[in-house]
N, C-alpha and C positions, 0 to 999 in steps of 0.2 A: 401251052401245057404247063400243067401245074408240077413242082418239084418239090420234093420234102414230104412233109405230113399230109396223109388222105384222110385221116379221121382223128379223132379225139374224144375222151370222156370228161364230162364236167364234174365238179364236185356233186351237185345235186344226182348225179348218176345217169343223165341223159347222155347219149351218143350222138356226136356231130361228125358231119362230113364236110369236105371242102371241095367245091366244084368250080368249074372255070367258069367266069362271070359272062354278062352279056356285054353289049355296047355301054361303055363307060365304066365297068366294073369288073375289075381283074379278077376277083374271087367271091364266090359266094358261100356263106356259112350256112348250112341246111341242118335243121334237127332231125336226124336219122331215125332214132328210138328215144322216145320218153320214156323216161323212168317212173314206175308207179309212185316211188317215194319222193317225185320232184313236185313242189308246191308252186313253181312258177307258172302262171298264166301265159307267159310268153312263149313258153317251149310247147310248140305244137308239131307233131311228127310230121314231117314232110315239108314243113314251110320254111322259107329262109329266117334264120335268126339275125344276122346282119349282112346288110348290103351296102356297099360304100357310094353307091349313087346317088343315096339320100344324103350323105355327107359332103358330096361336091355339089350340091346345088347352091346358088347363091341365099344368102340368109334373108328371110321374109321380115325380120325384126328390124325396127327402126334403132339406129346407131345414135351415140350421144350427139347432142346439138354441137354443131362447129363452132369454135370461139372465134371470134372476130379479132383482127389485129388490132392492136393499140399503140397509141404513141405517150411517150412519157411527157409531161408537162414540165416546163423549165427551158 
């Protein structure tokens, strides 16, 4: 069960709500009402704005090459 805030208003005027998440995500942020003044194409009423499941996935990017150990001469 969620504790604390249930909704908030963003600086662009959009209203968001916090819902209980699904497997792997404790909280989902959903755009409840999109403001007519909002210029963000990412804000779509009824769709999740932020879902932590994506951030918990392992990275698909290649990391920096591992450096081999070296020995000093002498």
